C-alpha positions as CSV (number, residue, x, y, z in Angstrom):
1,K,141.7,-1.1,84.1
2,R,138.8,0.9,83.8
3,L,138.7,4.6,85.0
4,L,135.2,4.5,86.4
5,V,134.3,8.3,85.3
6,N,130.7,7.5,85.5
7,T,128.7,4.8,86.6
8,D,125.1,3.6,86.8
9,E,124.8,5.1,90.1
10,S,125.9,8.5,89.2
11,V,123.2,9.0,86.7
12,Q,120.1,10.2,88.3
13,V,116.6,10.7,85.9
14,Q,113.3,12.4,86.8
15,P,110.4,13.5,85.1
16,F,110.4,17.0,84.3
17,E,107.8,19.3,82.9
18,E,105.5,18.2,80.3
19,N,106.9,14.9,78.5
20,G,110.4,15.8,79.6
21,Y,113.1,14.5,82.0
22,L,115.8,16.2,84.1
23,A,119.1,14.2,84.3
24,R,121.6,14.7,86.7
25,I,124.9,13.2,85.9
26,D,128.0,13.3,88.4
27,F,131.5,12.3,87.1
28,N,134.5,11.5,88.6
29,P,137.6,13.0,86.8
30,T,140.7,10.7,86.9
31,V,142.4,12.9,88.9
32,P,141.9,15.7,91.6
33,H,143.5,18.1,89.1
34,C,142.5,16.5,85.8
35,S,143.1,19.1,83.0
36,L,140.6,17.5,80.7
37,A,137.5,17.6,83.3
38,S,135.8,20.3,81.1
39,L,136.7,18.4,78.4
40,I,135.1,14.8,80.0
41,G,132.0,17.0,80.7
42,L,131.4,18.7,77.3
43,C,131.9,14.9,75.8
44,L,129.5,13.5,78.4
45,R,126.8,16.4,77.2
46,G,127.6,16.0,73.6
47,K,126.9,12.3,73.7
48,I,123.7,12.4,75.4
49,Q,122.3,15.2,73.5
50,K,123.2,13.4,70.3
51,N,121.7,10.1,71.5
52,V,118.6,11.0,73.4
53,V,115.6,11.8,71.7
54,E,113.5,12.5,74.5
55,R,113.2,16.0,75.9
56,I,116.0,16.0,78.5
57,K,117.2,18.6,80.7
58,L,121.0,18.0,81.8
59,D,122.9,18.9,84.8
60,I,126.2,17.5,84.5
61,V,128.5,18.3,87.6
62,I,131.7,16.9,89.1
63,A,130.8,14.6,92.0
64,E,131.5,16.7,95.2
65,G,135.3,16.9,96.3
66,K,136.5,15.1,93.4
67,H,138.2,18.1,91.6
68,S,140.5,21.1,92.7
69,T,138.1,23.7,90.7
70,E,135.0,21.6,90.6
71,E,132.7,24.9,91.1
72,E,134.2,26.5,87.8
73,I,134.3,23.5,85.8
74,N,130.6,22.7,86.7
75,K,129.6,26.5,85.9
76,Q,131.5,26.2,82.5
77,I,129.9,22.9,81.1
78,N,126.4,23.8,82.5
79,D,126.4,27.2,80.7
80,K,125.1,27.1,77.1
81,E,127.1,30.4,76.0
82,R,130.2,29.1,77.5
83,V,129.8,25.4,75.9
84,A,129.3,27.2,72.4
85,A,132.3,29.5,73.1
86,A,134.6,26.6,74.1
87,L,133.2,24.6,70.8
88,E,134.4,27.6,68.6
89,D,138.1,26.4,69.0
90,P,138.8,24.4,66.1
91,N,141.5,22.0,68.7
92,L,138.8,21.4,70.9
93,K,136.2,20.9,68.6
94,E,138.1,18.2,67.0
95,M,138.5,16.4,70.5
96,F,135.1,17.0,71.1
97,D,134.3,15.3,67.8
98,S,135.8,12.4,68.2
99,C,134.9,11.8,72.0
100,I,131.3,11.6,70.6
101,R,131.7,9.8,67.4
102,D,129.7,6.7,67.4
103,E,132.0,3.7,66.4
104,E,131.4,1.9,63.4
């Protein structure tokens, strides 16, 4: 069974400034109180930044009404300083790295 955390319809891309793009990704956590929602958002951000060579501004958010603390998590996963601070935690960094690792 697929969890459908994100779908083609949940990704919107449009031109942004000179030679760049604005991408918005609305994702669905597995349950409204999902404790891994922040990690899912961070992993989406990391995987995209690792694999997209074009200049891109990312806006990654929980789909409206899909999580009990969506506003706080949205702030966390879209704030550069908060993302950097989260990745300083060795345990979180290890999980993040395993999520974005390319399959052999």
